[in-house]
N, C-alpha and C positions, 0 to 999 in steps of 0.2 A: 443326633436330631431329638425334640419331642415331638410326637403323636400323641393325638388324643384318643386313640381306641387301643394305645398301650398298655400292657399289663406287665409288670413285673412278678416274678416268682420266685420268694427267698426258699430256696429247698427244691429238692429235685429228687425226692424218695418213690416211697410205694404212694402217694398221694400225688406229689407235685408234677410228677412227669405225666403221669395220665390227664393230670388238671391244664398242662400246658399244651397237650396237644389235642385236648377238648378244645381251650379257646382259637389256636392257632386253626384249628378248621373251619370256627365259626368267623374267621375272618381278621381275629387279632394279630397285633403283633408282637410277638411273647418275648420275655428275655427272664432266662431260665438262670439259676446260683446253683453251684453246686462246691462243695470244699475240699475236690480230687480233682488235682490234674488230670489224672486218667478219663476222667468220665467226658471230659471237654469233648476230644473227639467222637463218643458213643453220641451224647447230646446234637455235636453237629452233623452226623448222620442222622438222625432223626430230623436235619432241617430245620432244628430248632436254633435259638440265638444264646448259648452257654455263655456265663460269667464265672471268673474265680473268685468268690466271695466267702469270708468269714469273717461273722460279725465278731469276732473277738481279738482281729484282727486285720483291720479294713486296707486292702489297696488303694490304690489310684485310680481302677476305674469303676467305684462304689458311683459315682455321681452320675455314669454315664449308664451304668444299669436302673437307675433309679430315676430314666429320664422316660418317663411313662406318666398318668393318668392315673393308674391304681395297680398299690404294690398290694401281695398277699404273699403273709408272712407262713411260713410253714416249715421250721425248722423246731429241733428236738434241744435245743440250748435251753438252760436252765440260768445263766450268769446274768446277773443284774445289768450290771456295771457296764458290760456289752449290749446291752437291749438302750441302756441309755445311750451309748455310742451311738446307735442306731437313730433313734429318734431324733439325735444332733444333725446325722445327716440327711434325714427324710426333710427336717424343714428346710434347709437351703435346697431343695430339691422340688420340680412342680408335682410332686406326688399331693393328689387334693383330696384319694379315700384308700385308705389301709382296711382290710380285712384281715383279723387276727384269729389265726388256727390255736384256739388255745383247748383244754382237755377238761373233762367235766370231773376231772380226780381236785378242782378247784373246790368240789362241794366238800362236807366232814363227810365220813363214813357210817356217821349214825343221825343223819340228817332226817332219813325218811326221804318222802317224796321232793325232789329238787328242781325248784325251779329259778326262772330265770331275775324275777325278783325280789330272793331272798336276799338278807344283808347278809355278808359273809363278812367272816374278820379279812381286815385290809394288809394285815403285817405277815401275812404265808406270801411265800415266795409269787408264787404264779399271779395272784390276785393282786401283786405289787407289779407286778409286769404287764399286766391287761390295763391297769388303770395310767401306768406310763404313755399306754398310746389312745384310751378312752377322753382320759383328760387334757390330753395336749387341743389346741385350739388352731394349730395349722393346719391340721387336715382333719376329716371325718373317717370315723373308727367305728366300724361293726365287728365286734367279735361270736365266733362260734366255738363254742364249748362240745368236742365230737367227746362221742362215747366210744369204745374201747370199738378199732376196727377191725372188720372181717371182710372175707371175699377173694378176690382170686390170690395165691399163695399164702393166705392168713385162714385157710379152711380150721374151725375152732376145734375138729375133731384131732387135728395133729397137734392143737396145742400142749396136748399130757402124753405122748405117744411113748413119749421115753423114758417113762415109768414116772415121770414127776407128779406127785400129788395134785390132790385138790384142795386148796388153803378156803375155810369157812365156806363148806357144803352148802350150808343154807341160804345165803348171801343171795341177792338177788343179780341178774347179770343185767349190764347195761351195753348193748351194743349197738352199731349201725355198718352196713353196706357202704364198698366204696366207690359204689354206684350210687346210693344213695346222697354220699359224701360230695361229690363230683357235681351232682345234681342240684345240691342244696347252694353249693359256693354260686354257681351259675344263676341261681334263680335271684340270688342276693345282689347281683351285680346286676341281673337286668330291670330289677325291680327297684334301684335307686336304694335300697334298705340300710340306710346308712344311720350311723348313731345308736344302733340295737346290741344288745345280749340276745342272741339265740342259744338253745340246748338243740343237739343233734344226735336223736338216740330212736331206735323203732320202737314198735307200739309195746312189745310184751316184755316181759323180766321172769320166765322161769327161776328156779334156784341153780344156783352151780353145776349141784351135782342131777340132778335132773339134764339139765343143758350139754354138758359134756361131754358126759354119759353118755346121752342119744346121740351127739356128735361122734364121738368115737366109734360105738358099735356100726353106725353108718357106712365107716371108711374099714369096718373090717378089723379094729384097734380093740385090744381087749377092756373091758368097763375097768376107768380109772380109780386110783383109791383116793377116797373123800375122806376128810380131815370136818370132822361137826366141832364147832369150838364153842361156849357158851354163850359169850357176851357180840354175837352177829353182826355184821355189817348189814345196817336196814335201807342204805341208799338206793332209793329209784328214780331214773331221770324222766321227769316232765317232758314231753313233748304238745304239748298243747298250744305254744305260743307260736312254732311255727306254720302249724295250721289253720289256726286264728289270722295272723297278721300277714303272712307271706301266699296264703292257699293253697301250700305245699302237701302233696300225695306222695307216699311212698311207693318205690318200685319195692323193694321189699320190708313191710311195716313188719315181717312174721322174721325173729331172728330163727327160727329151722329152716327160713326158704335160705337155701347157701348154694352156691356153682360148685 
């Protein structure tokens, strides 16, 4: 049965699971998807409402999963045809609002400061997928482009603990803490900020060499080997729009703040 406060979350990984728990605690009816049969029982034990959903191969439960007001899409699939099929299913459902979790990888690596208003090449795969949702007239869609995710179980000091080298060491880091991801998503839903594109990224952008060296040393790991390249990436993600339009205040504005 459709409920107006229901939220369906496609994807139950590192971000999707705590997001579902957050909305459930706030009193929403939450449906959460997984592609793994073994995970169904685990999600049920969390008192969540799990569905086995794979957008590359839909089963007959997809419309039951989509019996909600809001859909949050947070999956790693890059197959355009799968998203086209998903859009067709959404158009048949009562979904009114879609929040598409995208990535700042949509911006070219040598663009310099990247803002939501930048004109991007629409023929890149990720941008084409974004436009499937933002251009659709059956529902309102907002896109969040998250930078690299850090937080619990993703301490950046461990990224290069196995001896892997830091490539393009003079490039700047673009990162955001899990806690801010959750808060930003909640802020968008609470404010009804639909029909927008937002960047999600912390304030500062130290070089990869400075940052990952400091993070590794903070955990007692050796200093990682850093590779400097001649044509270094220039991309830095601007977060001014979420501050100006949403009044958003970061919990972890500094990427050196990490649990």
